[in-house]
N, C-alpha and C positions, 0 to 999 in steps of 0.2 A: 692751812694755806689754801686759798681759793684758786682753783684752776679754771681758766676761761677758754673760750673758743679761739682766742688770739695767742694762746700759748702753744709751744711746740716742744716735744721731747726729742732731743738729739742723742741717739744711741751710737756711741763711738767705738768702732773697730773691735767688736766682739767676734773675733775670728780664731780659727784653730791655732794659728801660729802664736797667738798671744795667750793661749790657755794652756793648762798643764799638758806636757808632752809636745808642745809646739817649739818651733825654732827660736822664738824669742818670748818664752813663757813669762807672763806676769804672775807672781805668786798669788795663788787663789783666784786666778782670773775667771774661771768658770763659776765662781760663787756669786758673781754679779747677776747671773741670769735669772734666778728666782726673784730677786729684788726688782729687776727690770720688769718681769712679768707681773709683779704685784702692782707697780705704779702705772704701767702702760694703759690699762683701761680708763684711767683718769683723764687721758689726753685724747682730744679729737684728732690731733695732728702728730705724726711720728715720722722722723727722718732717721735713717741709719747710714753710717759712713763705713767705707771699706778701703783699707790700705791695699793698693793695687800696683805693685812695683814690677817693672820689666826685669828680666834676668840681668845681673850685672849692674844693677842700679848704683849710682854714684855714692849713695849713702852706705853701701855694703862694704865691709872691710875687704872682701875679695877683690874689689875694684882698685885697691891701693896697695901696691907692692910693699911688702915688709910691714904692713900695718895689721893690727889685731882688733877684734871686736871690742867696742867700748873705749877705744882711743879717740882722741880729738885730732881733727885736721882742719886746716884753713882752706876754705873753698871760696868761690867768687862772692857768695853772699854772707860770709862770716865763718864762725866756728861751726863745725859739723861733727856730731858724735857718729862714729862708725858702728854699724850694727851687723849682726849675723844676717845672712840671707834670710829673708822672711817675706811672707805674703806675696810671693811671686805669682804673677798673673797666670791663671789657669791651673794652679797647683792646689792640692787639698788644703795646704796651710793657709791659703788665701780665702778659703770658703768660710762663711759664717759658721759658728759652732752649731752642731746639729740640734742642740737642745734649745737654741734661741728661736722662738716662734713669734714673729711680729708680722703677721700677714697683713695687718692694717697699715703698715708703713707706706707712706705716700711717695717717698723718694729714697733711692739708694744712691749716695754720692760717693763716687770713687775718687781717691786722691793718691798722690805719689806716683803717678804714671809717667811724668816727665823724667826722662833718664838722668838729667843733670841736676835736678832740684828735689830735695826731700820735702815732705809735706806732713807736718804734725797737725796743723789746724784744719778744721773743716771749712774755713773761710779763705785762707791764703796759703800759698806755698811758703817754704821757709825763707825765700828772698823777701818776704813781707809785702810784696807788691803784686805778684801774680795771683789773681783772684780765681777762686773755684766756681763762682757764680752763686754761692749760697746766699750771700747778702741780698742780691737782686731777687732771688727766688722768695725769700722771706718777705721782702717788702711788697712784691707783686701779689703774694697771697694774703697780705694783711696780718702777718704773724709778728708779734711785737715783743715777746718775752721768750727766752730760751732756757730750758731745763736740760741739764746734761748728765749722762750716765755712761759707763763703759770703761774702756782701757786705752791707755793707762792714765790714771788720775793725774800724774805729774808730768805727762807729755801731751798726748793728743787731746785728752779731755781738757787739760789745763790751757793749752794754747788756743783751743777753740773758744773756751770761756773768755779768755783775755781779749781775743779778737772780737767776740760778740760785744764786749764792753767798749772796745775801741770804736766800734761802728754804731754805738748808741743803744744797743739792746741790753736790758736787764738780763743778767746771767746767774742762774742758780745751779750749782753742782749738787747732785744727790750723792752725798759722801758714801753711804753704805751701798750704793749701786756702782761703786768704782773700786778698783784696786790699783796700787802703785808699784812702780819699779823701784823707786827711791835709790837712784844711782848717784852716789857721792853727795848725799844730802839734798837731792832734788826736791823732795817733798817740802822741807822747811823753806827752801829758796822760793819755790813757786807759791807757797801760801803767803809769804811776805808780799809777793806781787798781787795776790788776790786782795789782801787788805788795802793795798795802795790804790787799786783800780776799782774796787767796789764789787768784785765777784763774791757772791754769797754762797755759803754752804748750808745745806739742810739735810735732814735724814728722811728716809722714806715714810716714816710714820707721820710726819708732818703733812703728807699728801693723802692721808687716809680718807676714803670716801665718806661722805656726810653721814651715811647710815652707820658706819663703823664708829665714827666719832660720837654720834648720838648714843650708840650702845655703850660706849666707854663712859660717857657722862652719866647715863642711867645707872651703870654699875657702881660708879663712885657715889652717886646719891644714895643708893641702897646701903653701901658700906657705911656711909656717914650716919644714915638713919639708925642702923643697928648699933653703932657706937653710942649715939645719943641715948638710945633706950637703955643700953647697959649702964650708962653713967647717970641715969635718972633725969636726963635733960628733956626727955620726951616720953609721953605715954605710948605704950604699944597700941597699934591700930585696933586690936580686938577690944581693949579696955575702953578706948575712945567710943567705939560704936555701941558697946554695951551701955555706957552712960548716956549716949545720945538716944537710944531706944527707950531707956528708963524715963528720960525727961519727956519723951513724946507721950508716954502713957499717963503721966501725971496731969 
């Protein structure tokens, strides 16, 4: 897959609270980091998002008497899953995972800071109308295709990809650079939406640098050549050059 200067890598919410030991840990969340580090050099443009909630945020179970984490409640903009307190502004849990090293990132986009509205997507708050400004930023910069990685695959990554498509951007999720919560079948449900809206899924190896891809092609050519020699379909190179030298002497 060819990456161009008009593509952007959107790395979503790789924060301590979403990684093992965090308040809302995604299983294997920290395993996305080496994959992200592998693909990041392919991109000229990188944006990272950061969940950034005030204490007592309306999406937290603690803000609703008698409710527990992962229950559903009805709020002004529709159904809202209640979460454990997580990614609270200024706390260690809200910080990026210490192993994530994306010093070339051009923008850190904080979301979820409005006390009464949750924000999964990097483009819109959960009311689906309050914009984060990312759409205008991408268009101003001339960035036309969005690749996504991070946490969680079936929530913030997914909603960001769906909104990218809704706004007219091609959206490709690097599947092995994400991990999912899979709450009550959320992965199957969101992948149905991907199929309906044109969100694409890819693996990191499809973004391999050209020299790595060429090396892989060369190795395959060598393997095929050796197999041809073993099966008598091709003369060994030494035999070919011996015959060539013999003909030159005649």
